[in-house]
C-alpha positions as CSV (number, residue, x, y, z in Angstrom):
1,D,-2.8,12.8,8.6
2,Q,0.2,11.4,6.7
3,G,-0.5,7.8,7.8
4,V,2.1,5.6,9.3
5,S,5.7,6.3,8.5
6,L,8.6,4.0,8.9
7,P,12.0,4.8,10.5
8,N,14.7,5.6,7.9
9,E,16.4,2.3,8.4
10,Y,13.5,0.5,6.7
11,A,13.4,0.3,2.9
12,R,10.2,1.4,1.3
13,F,9.8,-1.1,-1.5
14,G,8.2,-4.5,-2.2
15,K,6.7,-6.7,-4.8
16,V,3.1,-7.6,-5.4
17,S,3.3,-11.4,-6.1
18,S,-0.5,-11.9,-6.6
19,G,-3.5,-9.6,-6.5
20,L,-1.9,-6.9,-8.7
21,D,-5.4,-6.1,-10.0
22,V,-6.4,-5.2,-6.4
23,A,-3.3,-3.1,-5.9
24,R,-4.2,-1.2,-9.1
25,K,-7.8,-0.6,-7.8
26,I,-6.4,0.8,-4.6
27,Q,-4.1,3.1,-6.6
28,D,-6.9,4.2,-8.9
29,A,-9.5,4.8,-6.2
30,P,-11.1,8.3,-6.2
31,K,-9.1,10.7,-4.0
32,D,-9.8,14.0,-2.4
33,S,-7.8,17.2,-2.8
34,N,-5.3,15.9,-0.2
35,D,-4.7,12.7,-2.3
36,K,-6.5,10.7,0.4
37,P,-9.0,8.0,-0.8
38,K,-12.6,9.3,-0.6
39,K,-13.8,6.0,0.9
40,P,-11.9,4.0,3.4
41,I,-9.7,1.2,2.0
42,Y,-9.1,-1.9,4.1
43,I,-6.5,-4.6,3.6
44,V,-7.9,-7.7,5.2
45,K,-5.0,-10.1,4.7
46,I,-1.4,-9.8,3.7
47,S,1.6,-12.1,3.6
48,I,5.2,-10.8,4.1
49,T,8.0,-12.9,2.9
50,E,11.7,-12.1,3.3
51,S,14.1,-13.2,0.7
52,A,17.7,-12.6,-0.2
53,V,18.4,-10.4,-3.2
């Protein structure tokens, strides 16, 4: 399972404006041989903000 993929017209970038410590914990979570987290990780709440570059 490769997870959800986006169509090519969507950019795959963003910025963590708060909670970087949580993002790092997710990144550093123990993974199996397929680079999948050994324990499920749940994101309970997010906020998406669009802005001009």
